[in-house]
N, C-alpha and C positions, 0 to 999 in steps of 0.2 A: 516513253523515254527511259533510259538507264542512267544511273548516277554513280560518280566514282568519288574516292576519297581525294580531297585537294590538299596535297602535301601534308605537313604536320598540323594543320589548321584544325583537324576535327570536324570540318565541314565537307558535305558532299555536294558536288556540282554535276549538272547535266553533261553527259558525254559531248553534246554539240553546244557551242558557244556562238552567239550571234555577234558578227562583227559589224562595225558601223562606219567603215571607211566611205562607203556610198551615200552617207547621210549629209545633205546641206550644203555641198560645195557650191560656190558662186563665181570662182574666178579662176583662170589658169588650169593648171593640172587638176585641181580640186573641182573644177566645174565639170570635167569629163569623168572623174571618178566618182565624186559626191553629188550624183545627179538626181537623187532622190529628194522630193519636197516633203512637207511635214505630214501630208495626208498619206502619201505612199509609205513614209517611215513608220507612222502609226500602225497601218495595216500590217506591216512586217512584224512589229513589236507584238501586236495582238496575236498574230499567227504563231509567233515563237512561244509566247505564254500558253497558248492553246495546246501547243506540242509538247510542253513540259519543259521547255528551255528555261534555266535559271542563272546562266551566266552570260553576261554582256560586256563586250570589249570595246573600248574606244581609245582615243588618244587626243591631247590638246592640239596637236597639229593637223588633225583631219578637218579639212576645210577651214584651217587656221580658226580653230574654235567653234566652228559651225555645227560640227557633229555633236560635241558636247552640249551646245545650246539646245539642238533638237532633242537629245536625250533627256535634258532638264525639264523640257516641256512634256514630254511623253510620260516619263516614269514618274512624275508627281501624282499621277492618277493610280499608281499601284503602291501598296504597302511596302515600306522600305526593307522589311525582313523577308520579302518573297523572292528577292533576287540577290545575285552577287555582282557587284559593279566593278569593273576594272578600267583604269585608264593609264596613260603613259606620259613621259616627259623626256625630252632631249633635243628633238628637232627645232628648228628656228620658229618662233612665234613673232618675230620682228627683227630689225637689223641687228639689235644687240641682245636679243634674248633667245638663248639657246645653251645646251649643254647641261652638265651635272654638277655645277658649282653649288655650294651651299645657298648662295644669294638666288640662283635660278630655281633650285628645287623648292625652296620656301615660297618664292614668288609664284611659281607656276602651279603648285598645289592649291594656293588660294584662288588663282584664276579658274582652275578646273572645277573647284567646289561651287564657285559662284554660278559658273555656266551650267553646271549639272543640278544646281538647286538642291544642294544636300549638304550636311555636316561633315560627311566622311565618304570616302570610297573604301571598298572592301580590300582592293589590291591596287598599289601604286607601283607601276614599273618603269625601269629604266629603259627606254626605247632602243638605245644602243649603248656601247661602251664610249666613255669619254676619256680619251688618253691625254687630254690637256688639263685634267684635274686630277689631283692626288686622290687615290681611292679611299683614303681615310676620310678625306673631306666629304666625298660623295656618301659614303656609308654613314658618316656622322649626321649629315643633314636628313638622310632617309629615316634614321633612328629618331631624330626630332619630329619628324611627322608622324611617325607611328606613336611616340610618346605623347604628342599633343592629341591624339585621337582623330587625326584627319585622315588616317588610313589604318586599316587593321593590320594589312600585311604588305610585304614588298615582294617584288619580283624583278626580272630583267628579260630582254629580248635580244638575242643575238649576240651574247657575251661570249668570248673565247674561254675555253675550260680552264686555262691557267688563271684567269681573272676571277672566275667563279670561286675557284679554290682559295685564292688568296682573300677574297671578301669573306668567305666562311671562317678563316683563319683569325681575323681581327677581333680582338677582345672588346666586349662592352658595347656591340652594336646589334642592331636588329638583324635577324637572319632572313635570308630568302626562303620563301616557299614555292616560287614557281619560276619556270623558264618558258619563254615564247620564241621557239626557233621556227624556221621554215622547215616544213617535213612533208613529204609525200612519196609515194611509190617511185616517183621520178627524182627525188632529192632526198638522199639518205645519210647525208653528211653528219648530222647530229648523233647517228649511232656510234660513231667512232669515238668521240670523247666526251661531248657534252651530256649525253644521256647517261653514261656510266658514273661520272662524277656527281651528277644530279641524284641519280638512283641511290648512290651511296650516303647522301646527306638528307634524304627526306624531301627532295625538291621534285615536284612534278611538272609535266609539260602540258602547255596549252599551245597547240601548234598552228601556225598560220599557212595559209596556202595549201592545204591538204589535197585540193583538186588541182594543183599545179597551174594556178591562175586560169582554171577552166580548161586546160588542154586534156585532163583526164576524163572530162565528159565525153570526150569523142567528137565534138562538134567541129573541131579543125581537121580538115581532110587533106591528105597529101595532094600536091599539085593543084589545089583550088584556092581561091583568094578566100580570107576569113570572112565570116559574115559581117555585114556593114554595122550591125548593132553589137557587135562583140568587143571585148576589151582589145583584141589584136587589130580589129578594124578601125580603132581610133588613133590618130596621130599622136595625140596627148598621152595615151596610155600604153602604146605597143612597145615602147622602149624597155618596159620591164619584162616582157614576155618573148621577146626575140629569140633567145637561146633555146626556148622550149618549142619553136616552130620549125626546126630543122626537119627535112624529110624524113630522116631515119627515125627521129623521135615520133613524128606523126604516124609513120607506118607501124611502129611498135605499139602505140596507143590503140590503133585500129585492131590489132592482134588481141586486145583485151576483151573485145566485144564478145566472142564466142565464150571466153572464160566467164563473163558475167552472166551469160545465158545459161550456161551449164550449171552455175551456182543459183540460178533463180533470181538474179538481181538485174538491175540497170547498172549503168557505168558509175553513176554518182555514189549510190550505197556501196558499190564494190570498192571504190577509191577510199571512201571514209572508213569503211570497216577494215581496210587494210592499215590505215593509220592507228585505228583503235585497237588493233590486235597487240600493239606495243603496251606492256603493261605499265610503263612510267608515264604513259599519256593520260592526263585526267580528261581533256577535252580537245576538240577539234574546232578551230574557228571557221565558220562558214560565213559567206555574205550571200546576199539575195536582193533581187529587185522585184520580185513578185511573192506574195503569200504562198502559192503553190510550191515555189522552190523550197521555201522553209520546210513544208511537210515532206518533200521529196528527200532533203536532207535527212530529216528525222527518222526516215525509214531505215537509216544505217545503224541507229541506236540498238545495242544488243544483238546485233548480227555478229556470228562468230565464224569465220572462214575456215574450212577444212584445210589440213596440210596439203592435200592434193591441189586445191584452189591456190594457196599461197605459193606452191611450187610452179603452177601454170603461170601465175602472175610474173614471177621471175623469169621464166622462160621467154614469156611475151616481150619483156621489157629489156631483156640482156641486150647490152651495147646501145640502148636508146639515147643516152646522153653522151 
């Protein structure tokens, strides 16, 4: 495993981060996504530690608290200073519990800490921007969370660049250290505005969906139905992946296979190494359902793609979306 500087924190984190959206769901959408039980989750975490992963990401909304509860049970067997723990706040936890008001932030951090069985999280992230609450209120509440010792640092996910800049300009508040955007060879939007404003202000990226919801593994073939056990094969989950299953996209991804072979890689390390080539990326969040997937993902750590390979990736994916 390789490690990178995490924003302005002085802490280094593993290039790969284990995401936990698949942990512990028991109803509705979360039953399809969060399908892993405690024993399977424990095996994944053990494999991650074995592979040198030190960064773990979850959210209060995953499984409506179930993922954090699973984490609390698993991580209590590991030394608290042996990993960096991140969670998030914004999405609904009940009919009246959502958003980034002061009341909600202070309520939800306490709920997360209780489920996680810890006194603090390393990183507390705004899962989205809340345009129903004044930014000053949100940033003030996050500052209270940091000042109280319940979080060491704060971050955000999928905030627009102008709101990032506005938050950074507020006086007397805690400053963001991380951004969590969707980013992959098939989704490069953060390169236009978010990454530049972050890079200028010492904020690093922890990117989600670096495999484009599994499409960049190459397992979805043009003109063929998706595998039954895949995300696209699930009625509850495929609404998130539809735009990536267009024939032109799948055909373009298939053109990456000889590129990966030429580079001496499989498709997964190729896609992850592409994301990690971006110097502002501290880590790529990967999910897994089996321990061997964790080790396959870890094979991307430290891989440097040649310019010829990067050019070949661009050529293969031209017009894919």
